Z-matrix of the N, CA and C atoms (Angstrom, degrees):
N
C 1 1.450
C 2 1.514 1 110.35
N 3 1.324 2 116.57 1 -35.34
C 4 1.460 3 119.93 2 179.24
C 5 1.516 4 109.74 3 -64.11
N 6 1.345 5 116.55 4 -44.28
C 7 1.458 6 120.55 5 179.13
C 8 1.523 7 110.79 6 -62.20
N 9 1.305 8 116.70 7 -46.63
C 10 1.462 9 120.47 8 -179.98
C 11 1.525 10 110.07 9 -64.77
N 12 1.311 11 117.71 10 -41.39
C 13 1.458 12 121.30 11 178.78
C 14 1.516 13 112.57 12 -64.41
N 15 1.326 14 117.10 13 -35.13
C 16 1.457 15 120.66 14 178.90
C 17 1.525 16 111.23 15 -70.62
N 18 1.323 17 116.20 16 -28.54
C 19 1.454 18 119.91 17 -177.88
C 20 1.524 19 112.67 18 -88.44
N 21 1.284 20 117.46 19 -20.35
C 22 1.451 21 120.85 20 -173.24
C 23 1.521 22 109.96 21 -138.43
N 24 1.305 23 115.44 22 138.60
C 25 1.459 24 119.69 23 177.55
C 26 1.525 25 111.50 24 -79.51
N 27 1.313 26 117.29 25 -18.94
C 28 1.461 27 120.40 26 -173.17
C 29 1.527 28 111.65 27 -126.68
N 30 1.313 29 117.30 28 54.63
C 31 1.458 30 119.93 29 176.30
C 32 1.523 31 108.53 30 -74.70
N 33 1.318 32 115.65 31 120.91
C 34 1.454 33 119.72 32 -179.33
C 35 1.517 34 109.67 33 -117.79
N 36 1.314 35 115.90 34 112.02
C 37 1.451 36 122.04 35 178.49
C 38 1.522 37 107.52 36 -119.62
N 39 1.315 38 115.21 37 121.29
C 40 1.463 39 118.91 38 178.87
C 41 1.519 40 109.26 39 -85.80
N 42 1.321 41 117.64 40 136.12
C 43 1.465 42 120.00 41 179.33
C 44 1.526 43 111.27 42 -66.29
N 45 1.309 44 114.82 43 146.71
C 46 1.462 45 121.66 44 177.90
C 47 1.526 46 107.64 45 -113.32
N 48 1.311 47 116.65 46 149.24
C 49 1.471 48 120.04 47 -176.14
C 50 1.521 49 112.17 48 -61.46
N 51 1.325 50 117.90 49 -28.33
C 52 1.469 51 119.19 50 -179.92
C 53 1.531 52 111.05 51 -66.21
N 54 1.319 53 116.98 52 -34.27
C 55 1.458 54 120.28 53 176.64
C 56 1.520 55 111.60 54 -67.67
N 57 1.315 56 116.07 55 -37.45
C 58 1.463 57 120.38 56 178.14
C 59 1.534 58 110.83 57 -66.45
N 60 1.330 59 116.35 58 -43.09
C 61 1.467 60 120.56 59 178.19
C 62 1.528 61 109.81 60 -63.72
N 63 1.333 62 116.70 61 -41.87
C 64 1.468 63 120.45 62 178.96
C 65 1.528 64 110.82 63 -59.59
N 66 1.321 65 116.84 64 -42.80
C 67 1.464 66 120.68 65 179.84
C 68 1.521 67 111.33 66 -63.10
N 69 1.321 68 116.87 67 -44.85
C 70 1.469 69 120.90 68 179.57
C 71 1.529 70 110.45 69 -62.66
N 72 1.324 71 116.90 70 -42.54
C 73 1.460 72 119.81 71 179.78
C 74 1.531 73 111.57 72 -66.72
N 75 1.322 74 117.32 73 -39.18
C 76 1.466 75 120.64 74 177.56
C 77 1.523 76 111.44 75 -63.46
N 78 1.322 77 115.67 76 -43.78
C 79 1.467 78 118.95 77 178.79
C 80 1.519 79 110.67 78 -66.67
N 81 1.324 80 116.94 79 -35.58
C 82 1.465 81 120.66 80 176.81
C 83 1.523 82 110.89 81 -63.00
N 84 1.327 83 116.89 82 -39.18
C 85 1.471 84 120.57 83 177.17
C 86 1.521 85 111.21 84 -60.88
N 87 1.313 86 116.39 85 -43.53
C 88 1.475 87 120.21 86 -179.53
C 89 1.525 88 110.41 87 -63.53
N 90 1.330 89 116.62 88 -47.91
C 91 1.468 90 120.47 89 179.73
C 92 1.527 91 110.28 90 -62.40
N 93 1.331 92 116.74 91 -43.24
C 94 1.464 93 121.94 92 -179.99
C 95 1.530 94 110.17 93 -58.20
N 96 1.329 95 115.99 94 -46.13
C 97 1.465 96 120.34 95 -179.26
C 98 1.528 97 111.45 96 -67.16
N 99 1.329 98 117.06 97 -40.49
C 100 1.469 99 119.87 98 179.62
C 101 1.525 100 112.21 99 -64.94
N 102 1.314 101 116.06 100 -34.35
C 103 1.463 102 120.06 101 179.12
C 104 1.532 103 112.56 102 -83.43
N 105 1.335 104 116.54 103 -4.89
C 106 1.465 105 123.52 104 177.12
C 107 1.522 106 112.43 105 56.63
N 108 1.336 107 115.02 106 43.95
C 109 1.450 108 119.58 107 175.38
C 110 1.520 109 109.48 108 -79.37
N 111 1.325 110 116.59 109 179.30
C 112 1.462 111 123.34 110 -175.83
C 113 1.528 112 111.88 111 -51.87
N 114 1.342 113 116.18 112 123.14
C 115 1.463 114 120.31 113 -176.62
C 116 1.524 115 112.98 114 -73.34
N 117 1.319 116 117.49 115 -20.71
C 118 1.471 117 119.52 116 176.55
C 119 1.527 118 110.17 117 -59.44
N 120 1.320 119 116.71 118 -46.95
C 121 1.459 120 120.37 119 179.94
C 122 1.517 121 111.50 120 -73.38
N 123 1.314 122 117.71 121 -29.39
C 124 1.468 123 120.98 122 176.40
C 125 1.526 124 109.96 123 -62.27
N 126 1.334 125 116.29 124 -39.64
C 127 1.461 126 119.91 125 178.41
C 128 1.527 127 110.54 126 -57.74
N 129 1.325 128 117.32 127 -48.77
C 130 1.462 129 120.14 128 -177.67
C 131 1.523 130 112.18 129 -70.06
N 132 1.302 131 116.88 130 -32.08
C 133 1.464 132 120.69 131 174.66
C 134 1.530 133 109.65 132 -64.89
N 135 1.331 134 116.35 133 -40.83
C 136 1.464 135 120.87 134 178.32
C 137 1.530 136 111.37 135 -67.41
N 138 1.326 137 117.00 136 -36.28
C 139 1.466 138 120.67 137 176.55
C 140 1.527 139 109.85 138 -62.45
N 141 1.318 140 116.69 139 -44.93
C 142 1.468 141 120.86 140 178.42
C 143 1.528 142 110.85 141 -63.59
N 144 1.335 143 116.83 142 -42.12
C 145 1.467 144 120.87 143 178.75
C 146 1.524 145 110.37 144 -62.04
N 147 1.316 146 116.42 145 -41.79
C 148 1.463 147 120.58 146 179.09
C 149 1.523 148 111.20 147 -64.33
N 150 1.318 149 116.14 148 -44.17
C 151 1.461 150 120.26 149 179.47
C 152 1.520 151 112.67 150 -61.64
N 153 1.324 152 116.87 151 -46.16
C 154 1.461 153 119.65 152 -179.76
C 155 1.529 154 111.81 153 -69.81
N 156 1.324 155 117.37 154 -32.22
C 157 1.464 156 120.12 155 176.71
C 158 1.526 157 110.04 156 -65.88
N 159 1.333 158 116.74 157 -44.66
C 160 1.469 159 120.75 158 178.42
C 161 1.528 160 111.06 159 -63.85
N 162 1.322 161 116.47 160 -44.55
C 163 1.459 162 120.71 161 179.08
C 164 1.523 163 111.12 162 -61.29
N 165 1.310 164 115.93 163 -43.58
C 166 1.461 165 120.36 164 178.58
C 167 1.525 166 111.07 165 -61.45
N 168 1.321 167 116.46 166 -42.92
C 169 1.463 168 120.23 167 178.37
C 170 1.519 169 111.81 168 -62.22
N 171 1.327 170 116.56 169 -40.92
C 172 1.462 171 120.26 170 178.56
C 173 1.526 172 111.99 171 -66.09
N 174 1.312 173 116.38 172 -30.91
C 175 1.468 174 120.24 173 177.92
C 176 1.522 175 110.77 174 -74.30
N 177 1.341 176 117.51 175 -40.01
C 178 1.458 177 120.97 176 -178.77
C 179 1.525 178 112.82 177 -76.73
N 180 1.321 179 118.23 178 -24.47
C 181 1.462 180 121.50 179 -175.77
C 182 1.531 181 113.65 180 -57.88
N 183 1.325 182 120.44 181 -48.59
C 184 1.469 183 119.39 182 179.55
C 185 1.536 184 112.88 183 -60.50
N 186 1.322 185 117.03 184 -37.20
C 187 1.471 186 119.60 185 179.23
C 188 1.526 187 110.50 186 -65.37
N 189 1.325 188 116.25 187 -41.90
C 190 1.462 189 119.95 188 178.58
C 191 1.513 190 112.24 189 -65.63
N 192 1.332 191 116.64 190 -42.79
C 193 1.462 192 120.07 191 177.91
C 194 1.526 193 111.23 192 -63.73
N 195 1.316 194 117.26 193 -38.00
C 196 1.463 195 120.83 194 178.01
C 197 1.526 196 110.67 195 -62.90
N 198 1.335 197 117.01 196 -38.46
C 199 1.465 198 120.10 197 177.93
C 200 1.520 199 111.00 198 -66.18
N 201 1.319 200 116.48 199 -41.14
C 202 1.467 201 120.25 200 179.14
C 203 1.525 202 109.78 201 -64.13
N 204 1.330 203 116.75 202 -45.00
C 205 1.473 204 120.14 203 179.55
C 206 1.522 205 111.40 204 -63.11
N 207 1.330 206 117.05 205 -41.93
C 208 1.463 207 120.64 206 -179.59
C 209 1.528 208 110.39 207 -62.63
N 210 1.305 209 116.48 208 -40.83
C 211 1.464 210 120.31 209 179.43
C 212 1.528 211 110.20 210 -67.75
N 213 1.331 212 117.09 211 -39.00
C 214 1.462 213 120.64 212 179.44
C 215 1.534 214 110.83 213 -65.99
N 216 1.324 215 116.61 214 -40.36
C 217 1.466 216 120.24 215 179.30
C 218 1.534 217 111.52 216 -69.50
N 219 1.303 218 116.67 217 -27.21
C 220 1.466 219 120.77 218 179.39
C 221 1.526 220 111.40 219 -82.07
N 222 1.336 221 116.98 220 -2.74
C 223 1.454 222 120.03 221 179.18
C 224 1.515 223 113.66 222 85.88
N 225 1.317 224 116.97 223 18.62
C 226 1.452 225 120.43 224 -176.42
C 227 1.517 226 114.27 225 -88.07
N 228 1.330 227 117.45 226 -10.56
C 229 1.472 228 119.44 227 -179.37
C 230 1.519 229 109.32 228 -108.37
N 231 1.314 230 116.60 229 136.80
C 232 1.469 231 118.70 230 177.68
C 233 1.519 232 110.09 231 -71.12
N 234 1.296 233 116.92 232 146.80
C 235 1.468 234 121.79 233 178.46
C 236 1.527 235 108.47 234 -90.14
N 237 1.328 236 115.31 235 141.72
C 238 1.468 237 119.09 236 179.65
C 239 1.505 238 110.61 237 -110.52
C-alpha cells in the first residue's frame, strides 16, 4: 500500500471482509495472551488469524498489482 500510495495520489482500496476477520482474530490473540488463558485454544486462534491474514493478502494482491501496472502504463513510474 505504501508503494501504491507513493505512486498515486488516489489509491482506492475497498476493504474485504477477510481483512476485517483477520484483524479481529489478531486482536483476539493479543487479548487472549495478555489474559493468560489456555494456550491450546490460543494456538488455534492464531492459526485462524494466520489463515485469514494470508487469504486477505492474496485477495488484495491483484488489486495492488493492477494499480502498479496502471500507473506504469500511464507513464507514472520511472524506467530503470
